[in-house]
N, C-alpha and C positions, 0 to 999 in steps of 0.2 A: 829704622831709626833715621830720621832725616836731619842732617846737620845744616844749620843755617849760617854758620860763621864763614862759609866760603860759597862762592857762586857754584851752583850745581852744574855739572858737566852735561854735555849733550848725550854722552853715551857712557854707560857703565858696563863692564864685562865681569861676570861672575864665573869663577872657575873653582869647582870643588877639587881639592888636591888630596890624593891618596896614593902612596908609593910613587910620587911624581917628582922626586928630587932630581932625577936625571934629565927630565924634559921641561919642567916648569920654567927654568931660566931662559931657555931658548924661546919658549912661548911668550914670556913677558917681554923679552927683547924685541921680538917681532911685532907684538902689539904696540909697544912704545914707539916703534918706527912708523906706525900708521899716521896719516894726516887726516884727522877727523875734524870737521867744522864744529866748533863749540867745545873741543877738547874731550878727553876721555879719562876715566878712572878704572882701575883694575882691582877687583875684590877677590882675594884668594882665601878660600875656606879650607883650612887644613883639618880634615875629618879624622882626627885620631890616627894619623898615619904612623906606622911602625918604623919607617925609615927616618932620615934626617930632613924630610920635606919642610918641617917648620923652620929649622935653621936656615935653609936655603931661601925660603920665602921672606924671612926677616931681613936677610941680606939684600934681597931685591927691593924691599920696602925702603931701605935706607939709601938706595942709589938715586941719583938724579933722573929726571924724566917724568913721564906721566905718573901721577900718584898711585901707589899700591897700598891697599889696606889689607892687612892679614888678620883673619879671624882664626883663633885656635880653639877648636871645640874640645870639650872635656874628655870625649871618647869617640869611637867610631859610631856614627848614627846612620850612615847610608847616604847615597848620592842625593836623593830628593830632599832629605832633611837638611843636608849641607847647602843645597841650592836655596831652600827657604831661608836659611840663616843669611846667605849672601844677598838675597833679594831684600831682606829687611834692612840691610845697610846700604844698598845701592841708592845713589842720589840722581842718576841720570834721567834725562827726558825719555830715553830708551835704554833697555838693558838686554844684553846678549848673554846667554848661558852657553858654555862650551866646556869640553873635557880638557884635561891636562896632558893628553898623550900625543898631541900634534897630528892626530888623524883628521881633525878639522883644520884646514889651512888657515892661519891667521890672515892671509891675504884676502880671504873671503869675508872678513868681518865688516869691512867698509861697505862692500856691495850689499850685504845683508841689512846693515843699518840704513843705508840710503833707500833700499827697497821698501822697508817698513815706514820710514819717515815720509818719503815722497808719495807713497800710496795711502798714507794715513791709516795704516792697519794697526789693530790692537796686538796682533801676533803674526809672525812670519816663521814658518817651519822650513827647514832645509830638507832636501832629499838628494839621493845620489844615483847616478847612472849605474855605478857598481860599488858595493860596499866591500871594504877590505877586512872583513871579519871572518872568523871561522864559520864553516858551513852550519854547524849546530846552532850558533848564535844567530845567524841570518834566519834560519828556520824559526827560532824562538821569537825573533822580532816580527816576522810575518804573522805568526800565530797571535802575538800580543796585539798587533794592529787590527787583525780580524776581530778579536774579542772587543777591542775598543770601538769598532764600528757598531757592534751590537749593544754594548753596555753604556757608553757615554755618548754625549751629543757631538761626536766628532764627524766632520764632513767626510763622506765616503771617499776612500782613495787617498786621503791625506796621510802622509807618513809621519809618525811621531818620532822626532829626532831630539836629542838633547842639545843640539846646536840650533837655537831658536832666538828670536828677538821679540821683546815685549815692550809695549808702551808704558809710560808712567801710570796712566789710568789703570792698566791691567795689573801692574806690579803691586800697586797699593791695595787693590782689592783681593788679589791672590794672598798676600801676606796677612790680610785682615779677616779672610773668610774661613780659615781652617786652623784650629788649634790642637787637633788630635795628634797622636804620636806617630802616625803612619801616613804622611802626605803623599799624594800623587799629583805632581805639578800639572800634568796635562789634563787630568780630570778636573782640577780647579779652574784651569783656563777655560774649558768648554762649559763649565757652569756659569761663567761670567759673560762670554762673548762668542759670537760667530763671525766677527769681522776678522777673518784669518786668511792669510795667503801662504804661498809656498814658493821656494826658490831653489833651483838646482845648483848644487855646489860640488866641488871635487871632494873625494874621500881618499886619504892616503893610508898606506900601510903603517902599522904601529912602529914608532921610532925606536922604542926601548921596551924590554920586558914583555909581559903578556897582560891580557885584560884582567882587571880586578873583578870583573863580573864572573862569578861562578854560577853553576846551575842552581845552587841554593839561593843566591842573591836574586837571580832572575825570577825564581819562583816566588820569593817574598814580594818583589815588585809587582808581579802579576796578581798576587793575592790582594795587595793594597788597592789596585785598580778594581779587581773583581768584587771585593767585599765592601770597600769604603765609599764607592761613588755610584752604586746602583743597587736597587732592590730586585732587579730582574732575576738573579739566581733564586731568590725566595719565590718569586712568581713561577719560575721554572719548576721548582720543587713542588709547588701546589699542583701545577699541570701534570707533573709526573705522577703524583699521588692519585689524581683523578683518573689518569689513564690506567694505572695498575689496578685501581679499585674497580673500574669498569670491566677490565679483563678478568678480575677475580669473580665478579658477579656473573659474567658470562660463563666462565668455567664452572661455577657452582650450579648454574641452571642446567648446563649440559650434563653434569654429573648426576643431578637429581633425576632428570628425565631418563638417563641411561639406567639408573638404579630401579626406576619404576617399570620400565619396559623390558629390562633384561632379566633372565633367570639367575644370572650370576652377579655378584657385586662387582663394581668397576675395578679394573686392574690398573696398575701404573704407579708402583711405589717409587721407582726411579724418577719418573717425571714429577711426582709430588715433591721429592726431596730437592730437585733442581729448582722448582718454583719457590720453595721455602727459602733456599739459599739466595736466589736472586732477589726476592722481596726483602730478606734480611739485609742484604748488601745495600739495596737502595735506601732502606730506612736508616742504616748507619751513616750512609753518605749524607743524607738530608740532615740528620741530627748533628753530624760533624760540621756541616755548613752553617747551621743555626748557631752552633757553639762558637764558630769563628766570629760571627756577628756579635754575639754576646761578649766574647773575649775582647773585641775591639772596643765595645762600649765600656767594659770593665776597666781597661787600661786608660781610656780617656777620662772616666769619672775619677780614677785614682791619680790622675794628673801625671802620667808618665811623660817625661819631657820630650818634646819634638826635637830639641837640641839645647845644649848648654854652651854658651860662649865663655871660655875661661879667661882669655886675654885678647885684646885688639892692639895691633901694632901698626903704626904709620910713621912716615918720615917726620922728624922733628929734632929739637936740640937736646933731647935726652941722651942717656948712655947708648953708645953705639949708633948715634944718629937717629934714634927712634923714640917716639912717644908711646907709652904703654898705658892702655886703659883696661881696668879690671872691673867689668860690670858688677855692681852689687846685686841687682836683681834683673834678670832678663824675663820680661813678662811673657814672651812667647814660650820660653823654656818652661815656665810654670804651668803652661797649658790652660790658663784662665785669663780673661781680660783684666787689665790693671784696674784696681780699685783704690781710691784714696782712703787712708785710715780714718775711722770715725772721729769726729771732733769731740773734744771734751765738753760735755754739757754741764759740768759742775761749775 
């Protein structure tokens, strides 16, 4: 949603907030201290956080300094859904997405913005010499990046980081190109552009608490990439079926020949049961994968919301120094393009 009442800033910073009450204040203070040519705005998307993150963000929005816009989602939708909500509200010529945990140093924001602007890139991804995450999460990130190399049009070797900068051209097309309930921002980016660069930045240990990403959340994110932005798994299932069909035909031929040439019937009950179990397992795997595709289509057709914005807070003369907006209808949340009501023909 692009506001025209004010001059658009050069840079918007979108931060999904979940259990970030202890860190988001320091993050906003550091971002407001940056000197950005053309000014900046900060969009905080409170993703149904169970702590008091919303109250903290509202206090930050009322304070002087670079404008802070707070989006309060109706429930927890997930990081990529929250990022999509923030991108829809961002007005900057460039938009940076980053986490609320201070592991991405705010001091790197200006360098990332200038690298994207001066290089005229549609997107710039950051990468780290050393990630300060747990070993299991680093391993999961490497596996996800390897899958992305195979499944989406990602340049080989490019690290997919949530700390990224996107041009206005890219933001507008990302927010317009997908209305399903399970967005994967990186998949949308590479459907639109290959004008991408990367920049090495520092990565700091987590300042407070622990990561909000559990194994379950990472698995859901991986499935969103795996199933929503490529048909390669279905092609792999077809190839797997052909391979096992060929092996079955070969085994059947050998069995028939052995039965004709031998005085005794072929032996091998154990091997037969193993083959049956293996083939049954492969069939169930393929059926389950097809079911996931159909389930995604079912949720999209039934208009499961990508996100729902309950309230929007920004600095103003209202109570507590805030203006409050309560969107009547969020077209993105409805999962369908906005249509004007039919005109009365009577």
